[in-house]
C-alpha angles and dihedrals in degrees: 000000000000122000092209118079124170102202113016114207124241110263126221118248090254091051091050090052090053090049092051092049091051091049090050092050090051101043097050090065092087098042094044092050091052092050095048091049092057088050093058102035095100091051092050091051089056091044098051101022092222114110093177093050092047088052087063088068086072097034095051091050090047096050096047092040094054093054093040094051092066104028099044091042089056091048087054090054089051105040104023126291095231091055093050092046088058090053091048091052091051089053091048092050094047091048091052092048092049091051093045093052098039120110094189134062090236090059091050091052092050090051092049091050090056090048088055090070087073090071087093092065097090096049090047092050090050088053091051091050089057090046099048106030131076110255096250092056098046097088094052093046090051088049091056092048090053092045095052092044091055094042094049092054090056093045090048092061092054094040092049091052091049092050092050091054096045110024109014132257095279090066090068089064093044088053089049092052091048092049091051090049091050089050091050092053093047093049093048095047104033111024117090121232116278130217125263122203122246109241127203099180139041122285114266094243095162090058089062094040092057097041101052099054092040093057093040093051093050093047092047090051090051093050091050094054097086094055102030105030129217096294097059108119094216092052091047091048092050093048094045094044092047093051092048092050090047092052091048089049093050091049092050097044092047092060099035114108092219108017125192089230114021106220089178088076087070090069089069105100096230096043094048094046092046091055089051090051090053092050090051089048089058093044095052122005094043090061093068100106093040091060097036096049092048092052091045095052099038113109117263093233090070088071095237109054129086097215096228122161119249091255094051091044090053090056088067087073094058097076089041092054090051090049090064090059088063102036102049099049090045088052088056092051090049092049091050092053104035107011130267093273092072092048091050092049094051091047094048092049092050091048093049093047093050094051093047090050091049089059088066101031119046102109100102137046093239090056092053092046094048097044092044088052092051093043091051092050090052092043093050091049090051094042093052091046093057098069088043089054088053094046091051092066109013119109107254091239092058101040097111092041094057093044088050090053090052088054090054091052091048090051092050091045091050092050092049092043092052091053091046094051092044093052092047091050089051093050092087124021140172125215130221109272088212090064100262120152095233119107125196134195116265126230089263091055092051091049089053092051094044090047093052092051090046089055090053089050091049091050088053089059092054092047091051090050088055091058115106115261114247132187114236093248093047091049094059114106119239116227138159093260092044091060090068120080115244119194130192134055121327121261096216 
């Protein structure tokens, strides 16, 4: 079966529903793996006795995933997204098998690094939605992809913890391998061929060679800050080297006639502002569970904590995970009717209001549950609007690439935001009056952290307001499939 197809046919509503289900099954591989890993981290620390080494199970996935999200998404635009998705799933399955069979921490880390390649799955699936679906149904389908990705990450945390208690931590990797294999079969059997671009010149390999290590070095420097501080020479060398490589990459890609990653697209008002919104999303909104879980588990004697166990604190995320299933699809419906700008604005306002309210109300479990639920609804609306903002103006042949770049910016923003919140929480601490060594953030420290996140959320509102206004019809993307008329009830 060829991945290149000149004039894709119009699909029936039932066929589109099958396509969407297959894309959902495939794209949750990455999010589910991340969630399950957080669910088993504590067990792995006890197993290997190396907290720093176990932390690399997250770091390795993060570093490889950041580079993969942009580069592999672009390769999908060039050579056929379906074909590249199959390669990503093979990497994910092999990584899970290596981790499941490894007897050393080093082997686990290698397996997790291979799994990180699957970070490109969501941008590639968004590109396939634009390729397969009629234009008027693209926003809603993207909303469902975003909703399931967010939901599966939350479910993965709970599922990983349950597997550790009942089947052992290795079972999480066996489940991951089985999921990747199921996805492979579904994609091969049920997903239609996808288009590949005709190329007249050589592939811009150097553009990818410069980009991947530059992003990895910057992210590694950010993740080292908490342990090493700003004065550590290795951290400074990583940060400086990464920035220099990134600047060289931007200069080269700007002047290249057919760049691997087209940075000139960022000069488009809507594309550039959308990337800024995604970075602010990582800086602020993505820190929700970090702050909420710390407040929930902090001892009551500190004057700010609720003293919940880890298990009870984790249940706070259940309503939040469900909230995303409502917010993201509704965002897609709103984008289809009124444009993605309106959806993004509503989401940003809800997020900002919930964080500001949390500054005043965080003294009871019901307050944390309720505000987390509202913040997640707003965040899911905003998160689903971002790829729709990209799709509204991106060239069809670079849809996955630009969504992959937004993923890189979100990853960087999240890493920086985590360090920012952690440092603010450490700015003022209280010790155990019984003489214990533990220190916990004070009320003032939490207000600083909540205030910083609220500022990021408020900035998102202003950036959304700066987006160009678009009528709903003008905002719809134009694709090969969209040119065909599709009758019958909608699939989303």
